[in-house]
C-alpha positions in Angstrom: -55.8 15.6 -1.0 -56.9 12.4 -2.8 -55.7 10.1 -5.6 -55.9 11.8 -9.0 -55.4 15.4 -7.7 -53.0 17.5 -9.7 -50.7 19.6 -7.6 -47.7 21.9 -8.0 -44.7 20.8 -6.0 -41.2 22.0 -5.1 -38.8 19.0 -4.8 -36.5 19.6 -1.9 -34.2 16.7 -2.1 -33.8 13.0 -2.9 -34.4 10.2 -0.4 -33.3 6.6 0.2 -34.8 4.4 -2.5 -34.4 7.2 -5.0 -37.5 9.4 -5.1 -37.7 13.1 -4.8 -39.3 14.6 -1.7 -41.8 17.4 -1.7 -44.5 18.6 0.8 -48.1 19.7 0.7 -48.5 21.2 4.2 -47.7 18.4 6.6 -48.1 15.7 3.9 -44.8 14.3 2.5 -45.0 13.5 -1.2 -42.6 11.1 -3.0 -42.0 11.7 -6.7 -40.2 9.2 -9.0 -37.9 10.8 -11.5 -37.6 14.1 -9.8 -34.5 16.2 -9.3 -33.6 18.3 -6.3 -34.7 21.9 -6.3 -37.2 21.9 -9.1 -40.8 22.9 -9.5 -43.2 20.4 -11.1 -46.8 19.7 -11.9 -47.6 16.3 -10.6 -50.6 13.9 -10.1 -51.1 12.0 -6.9 -51.1 8.3 -7.6 -51.7 7.2 -4.0 -52.5 9.0 -0.7 -52.0 7.5 2.8 -52.3 9.1 6.2 -48.6 10.0 6.5 -47.4 10.3 2.9 -48.4 10.3 -0.8 -46.9 9.3 -4.1 -47.0 11.3 -7.3 -45.9 11.2 -10.9 -44.6 14.1 -12.9 -46.9 15.6 -15.4 -44.8 18.6 -16.3 -41.5 20.1 -15.1 -42.3 23.8 -14.5 -38.8 24.9 -13.5 -36.1 22.3 -14.1 -33.4 21.8 -11.5 -30.0 23.1 -12.3 -28.8 19.6 -11.5 -31.1 17.9 -14.1 -29.2 16.5 -17.2 -30.0 14.4 -20.2 -29.8 10.7 -19.4 -27.1 8.9 -21.3 -29.1 5.7 -21.9 -32.1 5.6 -24.3 -33.9 3.2 -22.0 -33.5 5.2 -18.8 -37.2 5.9 -18.5 -38.3 2.3 -18.7 -35.4 0.2 -17.3 -35.3 -0.2 -13.5 -31.5 -0.2 -13.3 -30.3 3.4 -13.1 -33.0 5.7 -11.7 -30.7 8.8 -11.2 -29.3 9.2 -14.7 -31.1 12.5 -15.0 -29.0 14.0 -12.2 -25.5 15.5 -12.4 -23.0 13.0 -10.9 -21.5 15.5 -8.4 -25.0 16.2 -7.2 -25.7 12.5 -6.9 -22.8 12.3 -4.5 -24.1 15.2 -2.4 -27.5 13.7 -2.2 -26.1 10.3 -1.1 -24.2 11.9 1.7 -27.3 13.8 2.8 -29.3 10.5 2.7 -26.6 8.8 4.9 -26.5 11.7 7.4 -30.3 11.9 7.8 -30.8 8.1 8.0 -28.2 7.7 10.7 -29.5 10.7 12.7 -33.2 9.6 12.4 -32.6 6.1 13.5 -29.7 6.4 15.9 -30.4 9.9 17.2 -26.8 10.8 16.8 -25.2 13.3 14.4 -22.3 11.1 13.3 -19.5 12.6 11.3 -20.2 11.6 7.7 -17.4 12.4 5.3 -17.8 13.4 1.6 -18.6 10.5 -0.7 -15.6 9.0 -2.5 -16.7 9.0 -6.1 -16.4 5.9 -8.4 -13.3 6.1 -10.6 -15.6 5.1 -13.5 -19.2 6.3 -13.9 -19.8 4.3 -17.1 -18.8 0.7 -17.9 -18.2 0.2 -14.1 -20.5 -2.8 -13.5 -18.5 -6.0 -13.9 -21.2 -8.4 -12.8 -24.4 -8.6 -14.7 -27.4 -10.9 -14.0 -30.0 -10.9 -16.8 -33.3 -12.6 -16.4 -34.5 -14.0 -19.7 -37.8 -14.5 -21.5 -38.7 -15.0 -25.2 -41.1 -13.8 -27.8 -44.3 -15.8 -28.4 -44.0 -16.1 -32.1 -40.4 -16.0 -33.2 -39.2 -17.6 -29.9 -36.3 -15.1 -29.9 -34.6 -14.7 -26.5 -35.1 -11.5 -24.6 -32.7 -10.5 -21.8 -32.3 -7.4 -19.7 -33.6 -5.8 -16.5 -37.1 -5.5 -15.1 -39.1 -2.3 -15.1 -39.1 -0.8 -11.6 -41.4 -2.6 -9.3 -42.5 -5.1 -12.0 -41.6 -8.4 -13.6 -41.9 -6.9 -17.0 -38.6 -7.5 -18.8 -36.9 -4.7 -20.7 -34.9 -6.2 -23.6 -31.5 -4.5 -23.4 -29.2 -4.4 -26.5 -26.7 -1.9 -25.1 -26.1 -1.0 -21.4 -23.7 1.9 -20.9 -22.8 1.0 -17.3 -21.3 -2.4 -18.2 -18.3 -3.4 -20.4 -19.4 -3.4 -24.1 -18.2 -7.0 -24.6 -21.2 -8.2 -22.5 -23.6 -6.6 -25.0 -21.8 -8.4 -27.9 -21.9 -11.8 -26.1 -25.5 -11.4 -25.2 -26.5 -10.6 -28.7 -24.7 -13.7 -30.0 -26.5 -15.8 -27.4 -29.8 -14.4 -28.5 -29.1 -15.6 -32.0 -27.7 -19.0 -31.1 -30.4 -19.8 -28.5 -32.9 -20.2 -31.4 -30.5 -22.4 -33.4 -30.0 -24.8 -30.4 -33.7 -24.7 -29.4 -32.9 -23.2 -25.9 -36.2 -22.1 -24.4 -36.6 -19.3 -21.8 -38.1 -20.0 -18.4 -41.7 -19.0 -17.8 -42.1 -18.2 -14.1 -45.9 -18.4 -14.2 -46.0 -21.9 -15.8 -42.7 -23.1 -14.3 -41.6 -24.3 -17.7 -38.7 -23.6 -20.0 -35.0 -24.0 -19.6 -33.0 -20.8 -19.3 -33.8 -18.6 -16.2 -30.9 -16.2 -16.0 -27.5 -15.5 -17.7 -24.8 -14.2 -15.4 -21.7 -12.4 -16.7 -18.6 -11.9 -14.5 -16.1 -9.6 -16.2 -12.5 -9.1 -14.9 -11.5 -5.5 -15.0 -7.8 -6.3 -14.8 -7.7 -9.2 -17.2 -10.6 -8.2 -19.5 -12.1 -11.6 -19.8 -15.5 -13.1 -19.1 -17.0 -16.0 -17.1 -20.6 -16.9 -18.0 -23.1 -18.8 -15.9 -26.3 -20.2 -17.4 -29.0 -20.7 -14.7 -31.3 -23.5 -15.9 -34.6 -25.0 -14.7 -33.2 -28.5 -14.5 -31.1 -30.9 -12.4 -28.5 -31.7 -15.1 -27.0 -30.1 -18.1 -28.8 -30.8 -21.3 -27.2 -31.3 -24.7 -28.5 -28.0 -26.2 -27.2 -26.0 -23.3 -23.8 -27.6 -23.8 -23.9 -26.8 -27.5 -24.8 -23.2 -26.8 -22.0 -22.8 -24.2 -19.4 -24.4 -26.5 -20.5 -22.2 -29.4 -20.3 -19.0 -27.5 -17.0 -20.0 -25.8 -15.4 -20.7 -29.2 -16.6 -17.5 -30.8 -15.3 -15.0 -28.2 -11.6 -15.2 -27.2 -12.5 -13.1 -24.1 -14.6 -15.9 -22.6 -12.6 -18.0 -20.2 -15.3 -20.4 -19.1 -19.0 -21.3 -19.1 -20.7 -22.8 -16.1 -24.2 -24.0 -15.3 -26.2 -23.3 -12.1 -29.1 -25.7 -11.5 -32.3 -24.1 -10.1 -35.5 -26.1 -10.7 -37.4 -24.7 -7.8 -40.5 -22.5 -8.2 -38.9 -19.5 -6.6 -37.8 -15.9 -7.5 -34.4 -16.7 -5.9 -31.9 -16.5 -8.8 -29.4 -19.2 -8.0 -29.5 -22.8 -6.8 -26.7 -24.4 -4.8 -25.0 -26.6 -7.4 -22.7 -25.5 -10.2 -21.1 -27.4 -13.1 -18.3 -26.1 -15.4 -19.2 -27.0 -19.0 -16.2 -25.6 -20.8 -13.1 -23.7 -19.9 -12.7 -22.8 -16.2 -15.2 -22.1 -13.5 -13.5 -19.0 -12.1 -12.0 -15.7 -13.1 -9.3 -13.5 -11.5 -9.3 -9.9 -10.6 -6.5 -7.6 -9.4 -7.0 -4.8 -6.8 -3.9 -2.8 -6.0 -1.1 -5.4 -6.2 -3.3 -8.2 -4.8 -4.7 -11.1 -7.0 -8.1 -12.6 -6.3 -9.5 -15.8 -7.7 -13.3 -15.7 -7.8 -15.4 -18.8 -8.6 -18.7 -18.5 -10.4 -20.8 -18.5 -7.3 -18.6 -16.5 -5.0 -19.5 -12.9 -4.1 -17.2 -10.1 -5.3 -18.1 -6.4 -5.6 -19.6 -5.5 -9.0 -17.5 -2.3 -9.2 -13.9 -3.4 -8.7 -12.4 0.1 -8.9 -14.8 1.3 -6.1 -14.1 -1.9 -4.2 -10.4 -0.9 -4.1 -11.5 2.5 -2.7 -13.3 0.7 0.1 -10.3 -1.5 0.9 -8.0 1.5 1.0 -10.4 3.3 3.4 -10.3 0.2 5.7 -6.5 0.1 5.4 -6.2 3.8 6.3 -8.5 3.4 9.3 -6.3 0.6 10.6 -2.9 2.1 10.0 -4.0 5.4 11.6 -4.8 3.6 14.8 -2.7 0.4 15.1 0.6 -1.0 13.8 0.9 -4.7 12.9 -2.6 -5.8 14.1 -4.3 -9.1 14.5 -7.3 -8.9 12.1 -10.6 -10.8 12.1 -12.6 -10.7 8.9 -16.0 -11.9 9.9 -17.8 -12.2 6.6 -14.8 -12.7 4.4 -16.0 -14.2 1.1 -13.0 -14.8 -1.1 -10.8 -13.0 1.4 -11.4 -9.5 -0.1 -10.4 -7.5 3.0 -8.0 -10.0 4.5 -5.9 -10.4 1.3 -5.7 -6.7 0.8 -4.7 -6.0 4.4 -2.4 -9.0 4.9 0.7 -6.9 4.4 0.0 -4.6 7.4 -1.2 -7.4 9.7 0.5 -9.7 12.2 -2.2 -12.3 11.5 -5.5 -12.5 9.6 -8.4 -14.8 10.4 -11.2 -15.1 7.8 -14.6 -16.6 8.4 -16.9 -17.6 5.5 -19.9 -20.0 5.3 -20.0 -20.6 1.5 -17.5 -23.4 0.7 -16.6 -22.3 -2.8 -15.7 -18.9 -1.5 -13.6 -20.5 1.3 -11.8 -22.5 -1.4 -11.2 -19.2 -3.3 -9.9 -17.6 -0.1 -7.4 -20.4 0.5 -6.2 -20.1 -3.1 -5.9 -16.4 -2.8 -3.7 -16.8 0.3 -1.4 -19.0 -1.9 -1.5 -16.6 -4.9 -0.5 -13.7 -2.7 2.2 -15.7 -0.9 0.9 -15.2 2.6 1.7 -17.3 5.6 -0.1 -15.4 8.4 -3.7 -16.5 7.5 -6.3 -18.8 9.1 -9.4 -19.6 7.1 -12.4 -20.8 8.9 -15.4 -22.4 7.1 -18.9 -22.2 8.6 -21.7 -20.0 9.8 -20.2 -16.7 11.0 -22.3 -16.7 14.2 -21.1 -20.1 15.2 -17.5 -19.5 14.2 -17.3 -16.2 16.0 -18.8 -17.8 19.1 -16.2 -20.5 18.9 -13.4 -17.9 18.7 -14.9 -16.2 21.8 -15.0 -19.5 23.7 -11.3 -20.1 22.8 -10.6 -16.6 24.3 -9.3 -15.2 21.1 -9.0 -11.4 20.8 -8.3 -9.2 17.8 -7.1 -5.7 17.4 -9.4 -5.2 14.4 -12.7 -6.9 13.7 -14.2 -6.3 10.2 -17.8 -7.0 9.5 -19.4 -6.7 6.0 -22.8 -8.3 6.4 -25.7 -8.5 3.8 -28.3 -5.8 3.5 -30.2 -7.0 6.6 -27.3 -6.1 8.8 -26.1 -8.0 11.9 -28.1 -9.9 14.4 -27.9 -8.5 17.9 -26.0 -11.6 19.1 -23.4 -11.1 16.3 -23.0 -7.5 17.4 -22.3 -8.6 21.0 -19.9 -11.3 19.9 -18.0 -9.0 17.5 -17.7 -6.4 20.3 -16.3 -9.0 22.7 -13.8 -10.2 20.1 -12.4 -6.7 19.4 -9.7 -5.2 21.6 -9.5 -1.8 19.8 -11.5 -1.1 16.7 -14.4 -2.5 14.5 -14.8 -1.6 10.9 -18.4 -2.0 9.7 -18.9 -2.1 5.9 -22.6 -1.6 5.0 -24.7 -1.4 1.8 -27.8 -0.3 3.7 -27.7 2.9 5.8 -30.9 1.9 7.6 -29.5 -1.3 9.1 -26.2 0.4 9.6 -27.8 3.1 11.8 -29.6 0.4 13.8 -26.5 -1.6 14.3 -24.3 1.4 15.2 -26.8 2.2 18.0 -26.4 -1.4 19.3 -22.6 -1.3 19.1 -22.7 1.7 21.4 -24.4 -0.4 24.1 -21.5 -2.8 23.7 -18.9 -0.2 24.4 -18.0 1.1 20.9 -18.3 4.7 19.7 -18.4 5.7 16.1 -15.5 7.8 15.0 -16.7 8.6 11.5 -18.6 7.1 8.5 -17.0 7.2 5.1 -19.4 6.7 2.2 -18.1 5.2 -1.1 -20.0 5.3 -4.3 -20.3 1.8 -5.7 -23.5 2.0 -7.8 -23.4 5.2 -9.9 -26.7 6.7 -11.1 -28.6 4.8 -8.4 -29.6 5.6 -4.8 -27.4 2.8 -3.4 -24.4 3.8 -1.3 -21.7 1.8 0.5 -20.5 3.0 3.9 -17.5 2.2 5.9 -17.8 3.0 9.6 -14.9 3.2 12.1 -15.8 2.2 15.7 -13.4 2.5 18.6 -13.6 0.8 21.9 -14.5 3.3 24.7 -11.6 3.8 27.1 -13.9 3.7 30.1 
């Protein structure tokens, strides 16, 4: 087999990162845009010792799970790579991916429960980060998502997975950017003003907070004019902020924010809990699914312990702690991003809690300090970034927990690695509950319940 060969393939299933998996003898072939259980004619685009990649030339026998994508840009936009697959089948494939990833890396057949579906499969994405560029002649602003594995921007006028108001606001900004002479950032030349536009939409209050990420150290007059104009035009907009990022980097955000007009935060409601979230603070993009995750964690705790002391090790704005405060004797939150800590303190006040301690600083250091102070908790919750936990953090979390650990993960690969390490620290996995946060993509959130071994 070599690059350029045409081959007939049977696609068995989908794999992590979204491709279909087929085989030619012992050679594994990954096919973008495939659906499970279909026969295709494909062309090999690369061949390595252990695997190959191929593109579809013709679908010989379509999968019964293949459907028509709901978005006209699905074939070019890198946002939703599974639109062509029936949603119920997406959930089954995600469960299979979690099961196989955990088994392959940890060597254990953990109980993986059926994926909890997203309450919404369209208009579910309430945080949108658009990179921007502009046309060479008219200088009209372009904004959207990149084509998969490229930095080629797809200009998006309508995105079905986000609230329609964002489309309306973005189109208005495109028009007004020309009027106020706002230029788009050119990453190759490191010139131009506007790098990204970030929209934060409140599901419960139906309003919008906008952040303009600019290639500068201070807010310029034309950016202020643009912000004022869009703020006054849309009653749904509650504030416009600026984030300053003048570094030659592909990192989206700098460290400094400034509120130009209105307020620099929005509020969201999950269950009966109110959350204040500032422009730079993390909050799940799919609030309805986030509530599902929080309810999973709540059930895990109440099934095991009454009135526990809870440690939330990566607390952000207090997402877990605030939601679980009613069932807890005490809640300790640890967060290293000062604005998120400020949000957490405000959220304690908004929800009338008196049983909270909010600690600011690096989670590793703060957890070690708790350990030195001989603190112990019935429940330790960890919700780390995609890279997972450092081995030292796993050891510390295990020492801080008297009974259970709840591990929330957006990456089954690092979850599998870390669950294996937790076992060496005396914690066994009870079960893993996947929750669909990002419909029509391969991404999947997981909530794992670990219990301290009695021996």
